[in-house]
N, C-alpha and C positions, 0 to 999 in steps of 0.2 A: 785148350791148353796151349801156351806160347813156346816157341822152339826152345827158349831157356828153360822152360819148366819141364820140357821134354828131356833135356840134357840132365838136368838136376835130378829127374826121376830114374833116369838110367845109372847115373852115379850113386844114387842111394840103393837101388837095388844091387847093384855091384858090391857095396860096401855091406849091405846086410847079409850078402851071400858070403862074404869073407869073416864076417862076425859069427855066421852059422858054423864055419868049419875054420875054427882059429889056427890049426895048424898049415892051412892050404896058403901057398905063395902065390899060385896061378890059378885062374879060372879059364877053362876052354870055351870060348865063344863062337857062334855062327851069326853073323850079322848080314842082314839083307839090306843092300844099298842100291841105288840107280845104276851104278857101274857093275854090279855083280854080288857074288856072295862071297863074303870075307870069312875065313875061318883063322883064329888067331888066339893068342893068350892074352890076358889082362893081368897085370900084376897087381899085388896087394898096394905096391908102394903108388902106383899110378892112381889108385882110387882113395888113397888115405888122406884124411885132413890135413890141411897145411900145418895144424898145431901138433899134429902126430910126432911122435918119436922116431918114425921111419926116416932113413936118409934118402932125399930124392936123387933120382938119376940125373935130374937138371939142376942147375943152380936155382935157389928160392925163388928169385924175381921170375925165370924164365918159365918154372913150374906153376907159378901162382898165374901167370898169364894164360899158360895153357889150359888151366882148369877153368879160367873165368870165360874163355873163349869155346868152351864145350868141345875140345878135343879130347878124343879117347885113344889112348896109345895102347897099340897091340904088338906083340912079339911074336916070331916064328909064324909070318903070316903066308896064307895062300889066298889067290883071290880066282875067283871061277867065274867065267861069264855064262850069263843065262841060257845061251842058245845052245852050249853043250856040255856044261857042267864038268869041264875038265880044267885042271889049275893052269890058268894062262900066265900068271905071274906070281913070284915068292918073294917076300921081302922079311929082312931080319927084324925090321920095325916098320910100322906104318901108322899114321895118325888119321883117324876118321873124325870129321864134323859130325856131332850127334844130331845136327840138322838132317844130314843124308841118311840117318839110320831109319829104315822103314818097318824092320823088325828084328828081333833079337832072340836066340836060343841059347841056352846051355848045353855044353856038349861033355860027355862023361870021359 
């Protein structure tokens, strides 16, 4: 599976999760990356297809580039280092390249 296929699979999985819970605006995720464990929220807008009626947070051209470059936008993010599992950084918004995702889990 190529890197772009992995990104597509992640976005397809997130879209399917939103379709299953149509009233959900966010999905809480745990993402395992080389730099640590990332906990954050993915919004429905981030994963919506470009032809969707949702209003993007970014201008259309920037959003289109973001989706084609396999960047996943997360909100209310904490990053934990593997060695101590304590939050070492907090961000309002963080972009993670899907190539850096080693594992993903849904959090309730």
